[in-house]
C-alpha positions in Angstrom: -61.8 -10.2 -8.8 -61.8 -8.9 -5.4 -64.6 -6.9 -4.0 -62.3 -5.3 -1.4 -61.4 -1.7 -2.4 -59.4 1.3 -0.6 -61.8 3.4 1.6 -59.6 6.2 2.3 -61.1 9.5 1.2 -58.6 10.2 -1.5 -58.8 9.9 -5.3 -62.0 9.9 -7.6 -64.9 8.4 -5.7 -65.5 5.9 -8.7 -62.0 4.5 -8.3 -62.7 4.1 -4.6 -65.8 1.9 -5.3 -65.2 -1.7 -4.9 -64.7 -3.9 -7.9 -67.2 -6.5 -7.1 -69.9 -3.6 -7.2 -68.5 -2.6 -10.6 -69.2 -6.3 -11.5 -72.5 -6.2 -10.6 -73.3 -3.3 -12.6 -72.0 -4.8 -15.5 -74.1 -8.0 -15.0 -77.2 -5.8 -14.6 -76.4 -4.1 -18.0 -75.6 -7.0 -19.9 -78.6 -8.7 -18.7 -80.7 -5.6 -19.3 -79.5 -5.4 -22.9 -80.5 -9.0 -23.5 -84.0 -8.8 -22.0 -84.8 -5.7 -23.8 -83.9 -6.8 -27.2 -86.4 -9.3 -26.6 -89.0 -7.4 -24.7 -89.3 -4.5 -27.1 -89.8 -6.8 -30.1 -92.0 -9.6 -28.1 -95.4 -8.1 -28.3 -95.1 -7.4 -32.0 -93.7 -10.8 -32.3 -96.8 -12.3 -30.5 -99.1 -10.7 -32.2 -97.6 -10.7 -36.0 -95.6 -13.7 -35.7 -97.5 -16.2 -33.7 -101.0 -14.6 -34.0 -101.7 -13.7 -30.6 -104.3 -11.1 -29.4 -103.6 -8.1 -27.4 -105.4 -9.4 -24.6 -102.9 -12.7 -24.5 -99.9 -10.1 -24.7 -101.5 -8.0 -21.4 -102.1 -11.3 -19.7 -98.3 -12.5 -20.3 -96.8 -9.4 -19.0 -99.5 -9.4 -16.1 -98.2 -12.8 -15.2 -94.8 -12.2 -15.6 -94.7 -9.2 -13.3 -96.6 -10.3 -10.9 -94.5 -13.7 -10.2 -91.5 -11.4 -10.0 -92.9 -9.4 -7.3 -93.6 -12.3 -5.5 -91.1 -14.1 -5.8 -88.5 -11.2 -4.6 -89.7 -11.4 -0.5 -89.0 -15.1 -0.6 -85.4 -15.0 -2.3 -84.4 -12.1 0.4 -85.6 -13.9 3.2 -84.0 -17.0 2.0 -80.6 -15.2 1.6 -81.0 -14.3 5.2 -81.5 -17.4 6.5 -78.5 -19.1 4.7 -76.4 -16.1 5.4 -75.3 -16.0 1.8 -76.6 -13.8 -1.5 -74.2 -14.6 -4.2 -75.3 -17.8 -5.0 -79.2 -17.1 -5.1 -78.6 -14.2 -7.1 -76.7 -16.3 -9.7 -79.1 -18.5 -9.7 -81.4 -15.9 -10.7 -79.5 -14.8 -13.6 -78.8 -18.5 -14.4 -82.7 -18.8 -14.8 -82.9 -15.7 -17.0 -80.2 -16.9 -18.9 -81.2 -20.3 -19.8 -84.9 -19.2 -20.8 -83.2 -16.7 -23.8 -83.1 -19.4 -26.2 -86.3 -20.4 -26.0 -87.6 -17.3 -27.6 -86.4 -18.2 -30.7 -87.2 -21.6 -30.8 -90.5 -21.5 -29.2 -93.3 -22.8 -32.1 -96.6 -21.5 -30.0 -97.3 -19.2 -27.9 -97.5 -21.5 -25.0 -93.8 -21.9 -25.1 -93.1 -18.2 -25.1 -95.8 -17.8 -21.8 -93.4 -20.5 -20.0 -90.2 -18.8 -21.1 -91.5 -15.2 -19.7 -92.5 -17.0 -16.4 -89.2 -18.5 -15.6 -87.7 -15.4 -16.8 -89.4 -13.3 -14.4 -88.9 -16.1 -11.7 -85.5 -15.5 -12.2 -85.7 -12.0 -12.1 -87.6 -12.2 -8.7 -84.8 -14.3 -7.1 -81.9 -12.3 -8.0 -83.3 -9.0 -7.2 -83.2 -8.9 -3.3 -80.4 -11.1 -2.7 -78.3 -8.7 -5.2 -79.2 -5.4 -3.9 -78.3 -7.0 -0.4 -75.0 -8.1 -1.7 -74.4 -4.7 -3.0 -75.0 -3.1 0.7 -72.5 -5.8 2.0 -69.9 -5.3 -0.4 -70.3 -1.5 -0.4 -68.5 0.7 2.6 -70.9 2.7 4.2 -69.1 5.8 3.2 -69.6 4.7 -0.3 -72.9 3.0 -0.3 -75.0 6.0 -2.3 -72.2 5.9 -4.9 -72.5 2.2 -5.2 -76.1 1.8 -5.5 -76.1 5.0 -7.9 -73.4 3.3 -10.1 -75.3 -0.2 -10.1 -78.4 1.6 -11.2 -76.7 3.9 -13.8 -75.2 0.6 -15.3 -78.6 -1.1 -15.5 -80.3 1.7 -17.2 -77.6 2.1 -19.8 -78.7 -1.6 -20.4 -82.3 -0.8 -20.9 -81.6 2.0 -23.4 -79.1 0.1 -25.2 -81.1 -3.5 -25.6 -84.2 -1.6 -27.6 -81.6 0.5 -29.7 -79.6 -2.7 -30.5 -83.0 -4.3 -31.6 -84.0 -1.4 -33.9 -80.5 -1.8 -35.5 -80.7 -5.8 -35.8 -84.1 -5.5 -37.1 -82.7 -3.3 -39.8 -79.9 -5.4 -40.4 -81.5 -9.0 -40.4 -84.4 -7.6 -42.8 -86.9 -8.0 -39.8 -85.7 -11.3 -38.9 -87.4 -11.6 -35.3 -85.7 -14.9 -34.8 -82.2 -13.6 -35.6 -82.4 -10.8 -33.2 -83.6 -13.4 -30.4 -80.6 -15.5 -31.2 -78.0 -12.5 -30.7 -80.1 -11.4 -27.5 -78.7 -14.9 -25.9 -75.4 -14.0 -25.9 -75.1 -10.9 -23.2 -77.3 -13.4 -21.0 -74.6 -15.9 -20.6 -72.2 -13.1 -20.5 -74.2 -11.8 -17.6 -74.2 -15.3 -15.8 -70.8 -15.9 -16.4 -69.8 -12.3 -14.9 -71.7 -12.6 -11.6 -70.5 -16.4 -11.1 -66.4 -15.6 -11.9 -66.0 -11.9 -11.0 -68.0 -11.3 -7.7 -67.1 -12.6 -4.4 -69.2 -13.1 -1.4 -67.5 -11.1 1.3 -67.2 -12.7 4.8 -70.0 -12.5 7.1 -69.9 -9.7 9.5 -68.7 -11.3 13.1 -71.5 -11.0 15.6 -74.4 -11.2 13.2 -76.9 -13.7 14.7 -78.9 -16.2 12.9 -81.8 -16.0 11.1 -84.2 -18.8 11.4 -87.4 -17.5 10.3 -86.9 -14.1 8.4 -90.2 -13.4 7.4 -91.7 -14.3 11.2 -93.7 -11.3 12.9 -90.9 -10.9 15.2 -88.1 -10.6 12.6 -90.4 -8.2 10.6 -90.9 -6.1 13.7 -87.0 -6.2 14.2 -86.6 -4.2 10.8 -87.3 -1.2 13.0 -89.7 1.7 12.7 -87.2 3.5 10.8 -87.0 1.0 8.0 -90.9 0.8 8.1 -91.2 4.7 7.6 -89.0 4.5 4.5 -91.0 1.6 2.9 -94.3 3.9 3.8 -92.6 7.1 2.1 -91.6 4.8 -0.9 -95.0 3.6 -1.4 -96.6 6.9 -1.5 -94.2 8.3 -3.6 -94.5 5.0 -5.9 -98.0 6.5 -6.5 -96.8 9.5 -8.2 -94.2 7.4 -10.6 -96.8 5.8 -12.6 -96.0 3.5 -15.7 -93.9 5.0 -18.2 -96.3 4.0 -20.8 -98.0 7.0 -19.7 -95.2 8.9 -21.1 -95.2 7.3 -24.4 -99.4 7.9 -24.6 -98.6 11.5 -24.1 -96.0 12.0 -26.7 -98.1 10.0 -29.0 -101.3 12.1 -28.5 -99.0 15.4 -29.1 -98.3 14.0 -32.5 -95.1 11.8 -32.3 -95.1 9.3 -35.1 -95.5 5.8 -34.3 -92.2 4.8 -35.5 -90.6 7.0 -33.2 -92.6 6.4 -30.1 -89.5 4.0 -28.5 -87.4 7.1 -28.6 -89.5 8.6 -25.7 -87.9 5.3 -23.0 -84.7 5.9 -24.9 -84.2 9.6 -23.8 -85.8 8.8 -20.6 -83.3 6.1 -19.6 -80.6 8.1 -20.9 -81.4 10.9 -18.5 -81.9 8.1 -15.9 -78.5 6.5 -16.4 -76.4 9.9 -16.4 -78.0 11.1 -13.2 -77.9 8.1 -11.0 -74.2 7.6 -10.1 -73.6 11.4 -9.4 -76.7 11.6 -7.2 -75.4 8.9 -5.4 -72.2 9.9 -4.9 -73.5 13.2 -3.8 -75.9 11.5 -1.2 -72.4 10.3 0.7 -71.6 13.6 1.2 -74.8 15.4 1.8 -78.1 14.7 3.5 -79.8 11.6 1.6 -83.2 13.0 2.2 -82.0 16.3 0.5 -81.3 14.4 -2.3 -84.8 13.0 -2.4 -86.7 16.1 -2.0 -84.6 17.2 -5.3 -85.9 13.9 -6.9 -89.2 14.9 -6.0 -89.2 18.2 -7.3 -87.9 17.2 -10.3 -90.8 14.7 -10.7 -93.1 17.7 -9.9 -91.7 19.7 -12.6 -91.8 16.9 -15.0 -95.7 16.3 -14.2 -96.3 20.0 -14.7 -94.6 20.2 -18.1 -96.3 16.9 -19.4 -100.0 18.3 -18.1 -99.2 21.6 -19.9 -96.5 21.7 -22.4 -98.0 22.2 -25.8 -95.8 20.8 -28.1 -93.3 17.7 -28.8 -90.4 20.2 -27.6 -92.2 20.4 -24.2 -93.0 17.2 -24.2 -89.3 15.7 -24.7 -88.5 18.5 -21.7 -90.8 16.4 -19.6 -89.4 13.4 -20.5 -85.8 14.5 -19.7 -87.1 15.7 -16.3 -88.8 12.4 -15.6 -85.7 10.4 -16.1 -83.3 12.7 -14.0 -86.4 12.2 -10.7 -85.7 8.5 -11.5 -81.9 9.1 -11.2 -82.1 10.9 -8.2 -84.5 8.7 -6.4 -84.4 5.2 -7.3 -81.0 4.1 -6.3 -81.0 6.5 -3.1 -84.3 4.9 -2.0 -82.3 1.4 -2.1 -79.5 3.1 -0.5 -81.9 4.1 2.6 -83.0 0.7 3.0 -79.6 -0.7 3.4 -79.1 2.1 6.0 -82.0 1.6 8.0 -82.1 -2.6 7.9 -80.1 -4.7 10.0 -77.1 -6.4 8.2 -78.6 -9.8 9.0 -82.0 -9.1 7.5 -81.1 -6.9 4.6 -82.1 -9.6 2.3 -85.9 -9.5 3.5 -85.7 -5.7 3.9 -85.0 -5.4 0.1 -87.7 -8.1 -0.7 -90.5 -6.4 1.5 -89.6 -3.2 -0.2 -90.0 -4.4 -3.7 -93.1 -6.2 -2.8 -94.6 -3.0 -1.5 -93.3 -0.7 -4.2 -94.3 -3.0 -6.8 -98.2 -3.3 -5.4 -98.0 0.5 -5.3 -96.8 0.9 -8.9 -99.6 -1.3 -10.3 -102.2 1.0 -8.1 -100.6 3.9 -9.4 -101.0 2.5 -13.0 -104.5 1.9 -12.4 -105.3 5.5 -10.8 -103.5 6.8 -13.8 -105.3 5.3 -16.2 -108.8 5.8 -14.7 -107.6 9.4 -14.4 -106.8 9.4 -17.9 -109.7 8.3 -19.2 -112.0 10.0 -17.2 -110.3 13.5 -17.1 -107.5 13.5 -19.7 -103.8 13.5 -19.5 -103.5 16.7 -17.3 -105.8 15.0 -14.3 -103.0 11.9 -14.5 -99.9 14.2 -14.2 -101.2 16.7 -11.7 -102.3 13.7 -9.6 -98.6 12.8 -9.8 -97.5 16.2 -8.8 -99.9 15.7 -5.7 -98.7 12.4 -4.5 -94.9 14.0 -4.7 -95.8 16.8 -2.7 -97.4 14.5 -0.1 -93.9 12.4 -0.3 -92.4 15.7 0.7 -94.3 16.3 3.7 -93.4 12.4 4.9 -89.9 13.2 4.1 -89.4 15.5 6.8 -90.1 13.0 10.0 -88.2 10.6 8.1 -85.2 12.8 8.4 -85.4 12.9 12.0 -85.7 9.5 12.3 -82.8 8.5 10.0 -80.7 10.8 12.1 -81.4 9.0 15.4 -81.0 5.7 13.9 -77.8 6.7 12.6 -76.7 7.8 15.8 -78.0 5.0 17.7 
């Protein structure tokens, strides 16, 4: 499948997006379906099926996510050093695929810890090279649409996975192992798709060879505009703490426990439906303006979630939260691609993911502390305040991006 597509300004935008971007989007979709089918059931399976404690579940998840964040920076830098992205991205998806059969076969908690650990290493390996590959394949005038499309397809997988898990648990009469075996199929389809349907574009002529991407000299060459984007993204991430607090807010308002997963399904549907249109719009408008709209949606979501009296109000807040994700997450990746030198894109995405991952951990700790000491209103009002600070930081960033583009 060729990654080279027409770039003339004619026809629908989605038709002009290179086929390699579509392939990467469906790779993300399939792997997310597989992962979310397992992750939606894994905490309950650990406790009910294997007798683990809630503390064990928390430790497993903490180790898994920390592993993914740390790995991203090194895989991104390595992709810059070798000058290729696809092999590392495929390795990451391959590791994730080969761990999936361990989940139905695991006889003890230790095996599941190992599988989860290797799976997250795979996620860390593929993340930054894949995003850099999207930037390398997409024409500059379609970069926002390309990142938005991949994000939309990825998010479709995020809500299809739990829905399939619910349906298959009903079909298999609560047989966890049978559902885990079904989850193996889309994981290997994702690996096959990236191997056979994605081609690495030729390296641009004139790009210098990067020997040590993580050296102080190379990180400085990322430029002040790039680091300003990272700083703004870090403050913004403090405003968008874990979606677990959306679930707690809905449950506290009276949502029955059996319907609690619907919170994430609704959020991800809104996210998936808005990410591609927002990305495509950012190719025709100023990207910072789209980000401001996304932050406005987040402020609205926080205010609704802080003061809404019933489940309908909470549902509106969850939808607004999903829309803000669609208007911001793919666009932040687009800004990283715009600001970073082409030969350092892998390192740029790795550092971005590491910094925002740390910020997300801090955001969730702050949100939890406020929840316990002040209540849900304090948590969501703090999110609105951090969103306002981010908007203030976007205005000098607009000038820097304009100067960077002219330069």
